[in-house]
C-alpha positions as CSV (number, residue, x, y, z in Angstrom):
1,M,0.0,0.0,0.0
2,E,1.1,3.5,-0.7
3,I,1.5,6.0,2.1
4,K,-1.4,8.1,0.7
5,E,-3.7,5.2,1.1
6,H,-2.6,4.7,4.7
7,V,-3.0,8.4,5.5
8,F,-6.5,8.4,3.9
9,G,-7.5,5.3,5.9
10,L,-6.0,6.8,9.1
11,L,-8.0,10.0,8.6
12,V,-11.2,8.1,8.0
13,M,-10.5,6.0,11.1
14,L,-9.7,9.0,13.2
15,A,-12.8,10.8,12.1
16,W,-14.9,7.8,13.1
17,L,-13.2,7.4,16.4
18,N,-13.5,11.1,17.2
19,V,-17.3,11.0,16.6
20,S,-17.8,7.7,18.4
21,Y,-15.6,8.0,21.5
22,A,-14.0,10.5,23.7
23,T,-10.2,10.8,23.2
24,L,-9.6,8.5,26.2
25,S,-11.6,5.4,27.0
26,P,-12.6,4.6,30.6
27,S,-9.6,2.3,30.7
28,G,-7.2,5.1,29.7
29,V,-6.6,3.9,26.1
30,N,-6.3,6.7,23.5
31,Y,-7.9,5.4,20.4
32,E,-6.0,7.9,18.2
33,V,-2.7,6.3,19.5
34,V,-4.1,2.9,18.6
35,A,-5.1,4.0,15.1
36,L,-1.7,5.8,14.5
37,M,0.3,2.8,15.7
38,A,-1.7,0.5,13.3
39,I,-0.8,2.7,10.4
40,K,2.9,2.8,11.5
41,Q,3.1,-1.0,11.5
42,D,2.0,-1.1,7.9
43,I,4.3,1.4,6.4
44,K,8.0,1.4,5.7
45,D,10.0,4.0,7.6
46,P,13.6,3.5,6.5
47,H,14.7,6.9,7.9
48,N,13.0,6.4,11.3
49,V,10.8,9.5,10.9
50,L,8.2,7.9,13.1
51,D,10.5,6.9,15.9
52,S,8.7,9.3,18.3
53,W,5.5,7.4,17.8
54,D,5.1,5.3,21.0
55,F,2.3,3.0,21.8
56,S,2.6,3.6,25.5
57,S,2.0,7.4,25.0
58,V,-1.4,8.8,25.7
59,D,-0.7,12.0,23.7
60,P,0.2,11.7,20.0
61,C,0.2,15.5,19.7
62,S,3.9,15.5,20.6
63,W,4.8,13.1,17.9
64,R,6.7,14.1,14.7
65,M,4.5,14.5,11.6
66,V,1.3,14.7,13.8
67,T,-0.7,18.0,13.9
68,C,-3.4,18.4,16.5
69,T,-6.3,20.8,17.1
70,S,-6.3,23.1,20.1
71,D,-8.4,20.5,22.0
72,G,-5.8,17.8,21.5
73,S,-7.4,15.8,18.7
74,V,-5.3,14.6,15.8
75,F,-6.1,16.8,12.8
76,A,-3.5,15.9,10.2
77,L,-0.3,14.0,9.3
């Protein structure tokens, strides 16, 4: 898959999750982190651009290549 297809899929998934759930679940899981990590697993990153993406993080807004809204929701990659 091309990166563009992954980004489109990610944006669709994030939009769905943003509408369906609060950013954090009652168990403390950030569904945006889960979605981003699923995308990261499927793309090649030979230059380690996505090294700052960490599954144990609860805030993907500090990650490289991630842009968030003022309320802390992922807006763009």
